[in-house]
N, C-alpha and C positions, 0 to 999 in steps of 0.2 A: 679276448681272441689269442688262443695259444699262438707262440712265436716258432715252433717248430712243428714239423709233420709228426715227429714222434710223440708229440703229446697232445696230439687231436684226439678229443673225446668224442663220444658218438653222438651226434646231432640227426636225430630221426628224420629220414625224407630228404628228398631235395626241395630247397624253397626257393623263393623267387630272387629274395635277398638274403646274403648273410646277415642274420638277426646281430651276431656280434659286433658287427660293423655298425649297425642302429641303435647298438647300445641301449637295449632295451631297459579245506576242508572241511573240512565241511563246516558250511557256516551255519550259525545259529538259524533255526527256523522262523523265529520273528526277527520282521525288519521293521525297524523304525519309521513309525509314519513322519514324514517332514513337512509342516505347513510353512509353504513359502509365501512371504507377506506380499502385497502388492503384486498380485498374479497379473499375467499377460492375460490379453482379452481372451475369451474362451475361441478355440477354433471353430471354426464350419462343422457341422456333423459330417461323419464319416461314411462311407459305405461301408455293409458289414463285411465285406473282403477285399481289401484294395489290390487294383493291380498290381500281379507281381513283377518284379523287376526283372527285366530280360536282358542279361548279359550281351554285348555286343564286342565281337572280336577285335581286338587290335585298332582302335579309333583313332582317327586324325587327331594329333596331338594339338593343344592349345597353341596360339603363338606365343612367341618371345621366351622370357624365362620361365613365365608360367608353365609354359607346354613342356619343358625340359624339368622342372622340378615336380612337376604332377608324374612324370614317366617315371623319375628316380622313386618317389614316393611308393608307385604301384610296383614296384621290384624291377623295372625294366634298365638297368644299367647301360646296357649296349645303346638302346634305341636313343636313351638320355646323350651320350656323348655324339651321337650321329645329328641329333636334333639340334645340340649346341654348334655343331660345325656348321650349321647354315645359319648363325644368328651373328650378327657384327659385336666386337667386342666392346663392352661400356669402359666408359672414363675411367681412369683409376682413381680410388678413392670413394667413388659413388657408392650407393646401397646396391645397384645393379652390377657392379663389379665385386663385391663381396658373394653376393648371390650364386654369381657365376663360378667363382672360384671354389666355394664350397660344394656345389652340384658337380662341378668337375671333378673335385678332389674325393668324393665320396664313391661317384660312377666307377672311375678310374681304378680306387682300391678295391669296390665290391668286382670286378672284371680282373684282378690281381696285377693291376699294372701299376705298381706302387712309385715307379719313378714319375710316372705322369702324375700320379697324386701329389707327390711332393714339389713338383713343378707348378702345379694350381695352386696350392695351399701354402706355399713358402710365401710369396709376395703378401698375402695378406696375414699370415703370422708377424711378419716385418713392418707390417704398417702399423703408424700410430695411431690409426682410430680404431684398431682389434680391442683396445681397452674399452672404448666405449660401446663396443658391438655387443647385443645381448647373446649370451651363450658363445663368450669367446673362450671359456675352458673346455667347451666341445670342439670348437676349432683346433685349439692345441692338443687335444687327446688324436684327432682324428690326424692330424699331421706328425704326431710321434708315431703312432701306428704305421704310416707312410713311409717314415723314415727307417723304422727297423725293418720293414718289408724291403727296402731300398738295399738297407744294408746286408742283409742275408745274399740278395744276388750279388753285391760286391764280395763277400766272404768267400760264396761258392766260386768265385774267379779269381780267388787266391789275394785279393786286396785287404788284407786284414787290417792295416792300418787306417784304410779310407772307411770300411766299415764301422771300424770303432769309434771315428769322428761321428759319424752319422748315429750310433747308438749313444753317445754323449749327449749330442744336441738333443734327441729324443727323451731322453732321461731328463735334462732339463726342462723341457716344454710340460712333461706329465708332473715334474716338481712344482711348475707354475700353476698347471691344472687344478692339483689336487689342493692348492692353497687357495682355490676360488672360495666367495664365502656364500654362494649359491651352487657350489658343484652338488648335483645329484647322482654322480655314477663313482662316488670317492673307491668304494671296495674294488673296481674294475680298474680304474687309475691307478691304484696301490699295487694290485696284482700285475697289470702290465709294466708298471716301473720296476717291480722286482725281476720280472724276467728279461725286461731289456737288459739290466744290469748284470743280469746274470749269463748273458750272451757276450759280454765284452771280453774280448780274448787278450787283451794287451800284445806288447810287443816281445815278452818274456821276460824272466828274474824278475826285480822289483814290480814293476808296472802290471805283469800278470797277477800278482801275489796282492797288490793292492785293491785291483780291480774286483778279485776272487773275494776278498775279505768283506767288501763294501758290499756286493751281493749276499754274501752268508748273513751280515747283519741284516740286511733288508728283509730278507727271505724269510729270517727268524720272526723279526715283527709281524709279516704277513700272515705266517703260518698261526702265530699265537692268536692274531685279531680274527681270523677266518676259518677256523676250523671246519666248516661247513662248506667250503668253497669247494665248486665240484672238481678245480684242479690242484685238489690238495695234495693227493698223491704225487703228481708231476712235480708239483712246486718242492716237496721235499728231496725227490731225485736231484732237480735241479741245485738244491742247496748241497747234497752230498757230491755232487761233481765240482762246485765252486769249493767244496773242502780240499779236493784233489789238486786243483790247480793252486790252490792257497798252500800247499805242502803240508796240510793237516789230515797225513795220509791216516793214522790211526784213528781219528774222529771220523774220518770217512768212513773207512771199514765199519766201523760200528753203525754208523749212520744206515749205511745200505744195507746190514743184516737186519737192523731193526725195520726198515722198510718192507723188505722181504717176509718179515713175520706181521708187521701188523698192516700191510695191505694186501694179505694174502689173497689171492685170485682177481686182483687187478693188475693189469698189465705192467704196470710200475714196478711191482713185486719181481716179476719175471726180468725186468732188466734191470733192476737193481741187483739180482743174485748173477746176472753176468757181470754186471761191470766190476761185482765184488771178486768174482773169478779171476777176470782179466787184471785187478788190482792186486789179487795175490801173486798172479804170476810175474807182475813187473816188481814188485816190492816184496823183499825177505822179510819184512818184518811184520807184514800181514800173512796170518795163517788161517785156509779156510777150512773150517769145521764145520761138519755136518749137522743138521738140526739136532737136537736133543728131544726126550721125551715131553721136557716142560715146554721147549720151543712147538713142539707140532701140538701140545695142547692150548698155546696161545695162538697158532696159526688157525687152528681149527675155529676156537672161537671168535678171532678177527674174521676170518672168512665167512664166518655166519653172521655176523654184525654187518658187513659189507654186502650180505645177501647172496653171497658164493656158498651156496647150500652145498652142492654137489662136491666141492673141494673141501668142504670141512667135514661132509660125511665120509669121503674116502679116507682121509688124515686118521678120525676117529676109529673108523672099521679096523685099518690096519693096525693103529694102537693096541685097541682090543683083541684083535684077533693072535697079536704076538704072543707066544709062550715067554718070552723074555721078560716081559712086562710086569713089574711087581703089583701085587692086587691092590694096594691102595693107589696107586696111580690109574688100575684100570677102574676103580669104582669112579675116580674122577673122570675119567674119559667116556664112561657109560653114561653118567649124569649129563656132562655135556652132549653125548650123542643123542640123548632123550631132547633136548632142545632143538639140536638140529634135524630130528626126526619131525618134531613138531613143525618147523617152517618145512619141512618137505611134504606135510601132510600123512607122511608115515605113522599114523597115530597107533597102530600096534605096537612097533617098535618104541615109540615114544612112552606108552603106558608100560610095556615089560620092561624098559631098563628103569623108569621110575620107580617098578616094583621092587627090582632087584636090589636099587641103591637106598629104597628105603627100609627094606629087611636089616641092613647093616646102620643105617644112619637115622631112621625116624625123621620125626619135626611134622609140625601141623603143615606148615608151609609145601613141604614135599608131598605130604599125603594129598593136599589139593591140587598140586600140579599132576599127581596121578590121576585122582578122579578125572580131572578136565580132559585128559588125554583118553581116557575110557569112554569119556560119553562122546568125544570127538571121532571115537574109533566105532562108535555105534555098540559098543559093549554096555549097555544100558545097566542089565541085570548085575552084572558085576560091580559096577559105579553104586547101584543102588545097596546091593549090599555091604558095600565097603561104607556108605554113609551111615547106615543101620547099625554097625558095628558099636556105634557110639551110643544108640538109641536110650541104651538102659542107664547112662549117666544120668545123675540128679541136675535137676535145674536147667539152666540156659542150654548148656551142653546137649543133653539130651533131647528138649525141644527143638534147638535148630537142626539137629541130625534127623529127626522125622520131617520136618519141613522140606530140608533141602532134598530129603527121598522123595517127597511128593513132586516137588518141581522137577527133579531127574525123570520121574516117571510119566510125568504129561509130556515133557518133552521129547522123551524116547517113544511116545505112542502108547505107553503101558497103562491105558486108562483102568483098568478094572484093578492092577494093583494100585494106581493111585488113589482110588476110591476107598479101597481097604484101608491103606494109610492115613488117607482124611479122616476115616471113621475112628481109626485109633488114636490120631492126635486130639481129635474133639473130646474122647472121653479122658485124657489125660490133662488138657489143656484149655484155656480160654483165649489165647492169645490169636492176633491174626484175624479177627472178626470178619472184617470186610473181605481179606483176601480168602477166606474161607467160604463165605457166603459165595463170592464170583465161583472157587472151585465147586463147588456142590451144584450151582447151576449148570456150568460147562460140562462137568463130567456125566451129569445125566442125559444131556445133551449127545455127547462122545458115546454113551454106551447104549443109545438108542431109546433111551427114557423119555419120551418126548413130551408126554404131559406133564410128568413131575420136573422137567427142564422148565416148560410154559410158567410153572406155578413158581418155579427157583427164582427165574428171571425177573418176576414180578417183584417176589421179595427183595432182589438186589436193588430194582428200580426205586424202591421206596425206601431204602435203607442205607443205600451205600451211594450219596450223590455224584462223586468220580466216576463212577460206574454207570449210572444209571442210563446215559444215550447209549452205550453199546449193549446194555441188557434189555433196553426197550426196542432196538433193532432186531437183534435175535429172538426175541419172544413174537415181534411182528412177524419175521420171515417163518418162524415154526409155525405159528397160526395160518397165515396164508397159506400154509402148504397142507393144512388139514383138510381131512375129508368132511368135517362139519360145515356147513354152511353159516353158522353163526360164527364158528372161529374163524372162517375164512374172511368174513365180513369185518370182524375185529382186526384181524390182521391186517387187513387192506386199510382199514383207518388209520392205523399207527403207521404203517409203509407210507401211505401217502403225506400224511401230517410231515413224516421227516424230510420225505421229497419235496414238499413245498417251503416247509420253513428253510432248510439249508439244502437248496439244490445242489449245489459245488463242493459241498462237503463230502468227506469220504463215506459217512453213514447214509448221508442223503442219497448219494450216488447208487449205494448199494440196494437202498430200500427200492430208488426207481428201475434197478434191473432184477428184482424179487418181483415187483409188481408186473414187469414186463414178461417173465418168465411164467409168471400165472394168468397170463393173458388180461390182464387189468390195464386199464388206461392211467398212467401215473401224471397226466397234466402236462402241461404245455411248460417247455423249459424256459429258464430266463434269458434275454438279448443281452449281449455284450459287443459293443460296438469297438472296435481298435481306433486307434489314435489316426487322426487326418493325415498327419505329416510322417506316419512311421515309416511307410516305404519311399518317403520323396528325399534323395540325396543330393544336396547342390553341389553344382562342380567346384573346381580348384579356383577359379576367379571369382565365383559366388561367394565360396568361403572369405576370400582373402577380403570381401567387400565387409563382411559380416565384423571380421576381426576390427577393420579401420572403423567400423560404427562403433563398435563396443569401447575401443581403447579412445573414441572421441568423446565418450561421456566421461572416461575414467581418467585419462590422459598417464603420467607417470606413477599413478596411485596403487597400480596392481601389476608390479614386474614380472609376475610368471605369465601373465597375459600377452605382454610385450615381447617376451622370449617365445612364446609358445607361438605369435602371429609370425616372428622372424625366421624361427626355424621351420615351420610349414613353408614359407615363402622360399626356403632352399631345397626343400623335400625330405629335410628330417622329420619324417613323419612320426616314429616313435619319441623321439625327444619332445616333437610339438605337444604330441598326446601328454606327455607326462607334466608338461607345465599347465598344458590345459585343465588336467585333474587337480593342480594346485589351486588355480585361478577359482575354478568351480567350488574346491571345499572353502575357500575364501569369503568368497561369495555367500555360500551357505552360513558358515559362521555367524557373518553380520545379519543375515537375513531371514533366517529361519529359527523354529524352536523345535524341541524336541530333541530326540538322542537315542541312545541304546548300544547295542553292542556293534561294536565295529571289527572284523577278523583282522589277524595279523594280514598283513600285505606288503607288498614292493612298489606300490601305486606313487610313492614320490622319491625314493631311493633303490636304484638298482644294485643288488648283491646284499642288501641290507639282512637276508637271512642267511648268510655266509657266517654270522657272527654267532656264538655259542648262545648267547641272549641278548635279547634286543627289546627294545620299545617303539611304539608307533609314533613317529613325529606328527606333530598337531600343525593344522592350517592355522597360521597367523596374519590374518588381514591387517595391512600398515593403517597406522592412524588417520590417512588422507582418504582411503577407502571406505574407512566405515562413516566419516563425514559425508562424502558423496552419497552413499548408499544409503541414507537417511531419509533423501528424498524419494518417496513412493514412485514417481514416475520415473525417474531416474533408474532405479532399482528395476523397475517392470522391464523398462528397456534391455538393460544390461541382462538381466536373468532370461529375456528372450533370446539374444544374441548367445549368450553361454549354451543355452538349449539348442538350440540350432548349430553351433561348432559342436557338442558332444554327440550329434546325432551323424554330422559329418564326418567326424573325425573316429567313428566308432567307439564312441565310450557311452555304452548303452546304460550303464548303472546311474551315469549321472545324468543322462538324457530323463531317465526319467524319476530321477528325485527333482528335478527342476521342473518337471510338469506340474503345475498346481492341483490340488485334490479337487479344486471346483470347477475344471475344467473337465476331468476326465475320473472316472471311477477308478479304485485300487488296481483292480485286474485289467482295466485298459492300459493303465500306465505301467504294469509291471509285468504283465507277459507280453513281452515285444518279442518280434524275431530278431534279437539280437545277432551281428554279426551274419547277417542272412545269406549273403554269397559264398562265404566261407562253410557254414553249416549245411546250406543245401546242395552245395558240390560235394561235400565229405559226405553225406546221407545219401547222394545218388549214388555215388561210387558204389555204397552197401546197398542200393534198393531200400533203404531204410527209412521210415517215415521220419522226418526233422522235426516233428512235434515230441517224438522221444528225447531227443537232444535238447531242445529248448528247455522241457518241463524238468529234465536232470540239472542242466545250467543253472534254472531260476533256484531250484532248490538248494543245489552246490553251492552255488557263488552270488547268487543275484549278479550273473553276468559282470564279474569281477574277474580280469584277465591275470592279476598278479595277487591271487590269494593266496598264502601258505598255511594251511590248517597246523592244529598243534601238533597232529603225527606226522606231517611234512606233505602232505597231499598240494600240487599244486596247479595252478591255471582255472581258467573258467568252469571247468569240467572235473576238476579236481581231482586228478589221477596220481595215484603214488608213486613215488620214483621207482621203486621195484616193480609195480606192476607196467609202468612204463616202458622200463628197459624189457621186460618181458615182451611186451607187446609190438617194441620196435624190434625184437630179435625174431619174432615170428612173422613178420612183414619183411624181414630180411634188410632191415635199414639200420642194424647196429654190430657190429664188430670189435667190440672193446667197451672202455667205459661209457657209462650214460650220463650225459649232462642234464640234470635235474632241471636247471633251470630254461630247457627248451620248451618247457611243459607251459610257460608263461606265453609262449608265441601262438596264437589263436589257431593257426594252421596246423602245426602238429598237434595241438591237445584234441582240435576238433577231428583230425585224421585219425588220430589212436582211438578216441573214445566212440566213435561211430565205428570203427573193427572191433573194437572191444563190447559194444551192443550187439552188433549184428551176430557176432558170437554168442553171447549169450541169447540171444533170441534163438539161434539155431538149435542151441545146447537143451533149450526147455520149449522146444517146437513151436515157436512163435508165441509163447504166453508172456507178454509183458510184465504183467506182477513180478515173474520170477527172475525177470532180467532187472528189472529194478531194485528188488531187492539183493540179489547177487551185486550190483553194481556198489551196493554200500557193504552189506554182509560177507561178499565174496563167493563164487558159484560154487566151491565144494561145500560150504555149509549150508547155501540152500538144497545141493544134492541130497546133503544128506538128512535135513528135515523131512524133505520129499519121501524120502525112502522110510522114514521112522513114521511119518503121518499116515502114509498109504497102507501101512501095515497094523493099524490101528485098531482095525474090526470094524468100522465103519467108512461109507463112501468119503473121500478127503473132497471137499468143496474150497472154492478159493476164499471166501469170507473165513473160513475157519482156520485154511491155514495162515492166513494173513495175520488172525488175530492171536494164532498159538508161535508166530516168530520168536524165538527164546532171546535174542538181542533187541532192548527196548528201542533203541536209537532206529534199528533196521526196521524194526516194523513201523515205527511212526515215519520213517523216509519213505517206506513204500507206500504207506496211505497217502503221503504227502504229493507223491510223483502222480498217483493215478487223479488227484485233485488237479491239478496243473495239466497235467496232460488233457483232462476232459475238458478245461477251460480254454486252452488253446485251439481244440478241435471246435468248440461252440463259437469262441470270436472269429475265427478265420475259416471254418468251414461250414458253419451255421446251423450243427447239428451236435449232441452230444454222442460219444463213444457208446459203442454196445457191447458189453463184454457177458460171457457165460459163467456161470458159476461152478461148472465142470472143470476138475482139474486132471490134466493128463500126469500122472506121476513118474512116468517115463523120462529118462534125460540121455543127453549124448555125453560121451568122453572128448570133448574136443577142447576145453578149457576149464581148468580146475584151479585157478588162482586163489 
């Protein structure tokens, strides 16, 4: 949590509870199958469509502290305090006394009542039993933040000495918290400690300098360790301001200038420059120099890396257009502008700038960048000609030039030219046999040579094993559309076999659609049953009973589960979820076999992604837990309890993993309505089918809320920070820096994703496959692909468009989401979706990320 309003980062939308108080990629397509030993008894058969959960407005709270904790966990701090006011105070030192203090402290802080939070938490922190309390570092962190809040109140009233006393106490508590052996929020604690130190004012003279120097040192350490912290720029600004208080005026001036350059476009850059101007007015030794050309080039580059592309373009245009700019600098600026134009999707400028720089500089890498921009600008003929300039080279260079030109021609819908180049390639080279066979069949189909295409696809089926399935589909769909009854029957046989053998695979689904298009019965679809308890959520008291049962089996052997139970009982939901994830993974480490890819995530450690490089911590069950869980009966009961807790606390990934494969088939276990109330509400706001969101979420993250992809996408629906900021700005939810960690919050993630998908559906006139492709590959790219393919000379059909998606990952992704959406429809609506193969190539200009 930021300690000054000037440092507040954008947190999209209004949330029921400040997520900073609760301290909270794309995933590989293959999810490892986990076989859980000693499975629970198979549940009773489920109905085809479970009864929907009907939300009830403002239910009566449970009695006692359970009711208060449940209200706090539900994000209702005001009602929490009202409820507590009707409850008698427990005896000091009892478990309920601790619970009441924790609940009161967090609820008061959520309402901005830091003085009340301190009053509630201070007796707990000072009690001797705190050391034995599961999660005592969380209590200290909460207390420290309340102290810092109260200190700001005193400081605003002019009581600087009183404020500093509270801040020093807060620093002491944060220091104790970060030294805890099981701390899960170390990055946040360290950042908060540095910020509180930076707020200590001192009484002037030596005391102020001592406090400032300590803040400088701590901030430097935090900045070095967490360069990806969302508050990085604000922390640098705090450090510069501490330098001023420490009397290091020259260093402060240099740092303020560096911030203005390094963080160009961010709010702290403007604030740094204003501080530098003020410092120059006060201090004769500080000279305010305007930005040089070199400074401007750096500012433009930094603004681009921070996705402040409009500022980057503005600076570079000014440098290039200035007649006083030396030609060598102008060329540097032009090359930089090409990259900025690329980010702006102004690909004509990108291509033209790269072309001019290439004429002076040359270089293979620069030439490839130029070609890439020509393609994205839909200047395909220029790109092909540029590639073919090297076609006469001997050996590998000439061969690769022609082959690349063939690919460019296909991507640009230049099918006749692609055929001519393919023939030219075949006369000169024998390479790429499998790919040439596919191109031969494909180009014949796209050029309307349908009989020849059927024969060519048959050759691919026979000779190219990896392409046999898709070749069989396209041969079947061409035959079933034939005027010949024999060909039609043969095509129907091919497609029916595909639809029966793999009814929920992409090509099986497409085969079914083509049969329906031809008026041919594709057969009865399979039946999939949802899990019986998928829609049944135990209430707060029932959850506590499940915790008690699990801990009765395990005792002290699984500390994470004990911490989860204690935190849940106090309404600290996010912390309870984190401990539960650890406990479940420890259980699975003992009782499962299998493995596979695990995406980067912050499941265990909040803020782990703030580091420049990091590795995933592993679940390490204790020796005692391993011994207890060797008993199959105990393990089965514990597994059942953990599965129930995962369902109740909205940990759908663990819920699915803990469901034994003998109880339900894969799709029943993994095609669940994760975060159902949140997703259904977000979808309803946009009049969007929530099955779109679940299909995307499964494909993106397997329902993990804390996944961080290798390119930085975050959350269950994997939104890139830049995309998230643009969506938040369009919704009027952002007016400054964007805190990418808000994307871990499921409400924020679902709200932004549902808005995004709704805009994509509008852009492509309700064509879901185009929206899916855009979610992965970007709507601008899908738009240009549609435009190119629609101009290819033949009617554009959906299966053809998907097959020709240039990005391999995006094509695979689109097919996968279509499969998952179909499975959701079948499981929860009892029927497969029906889609047309016709494509509307027109699109709107409403969103172009």
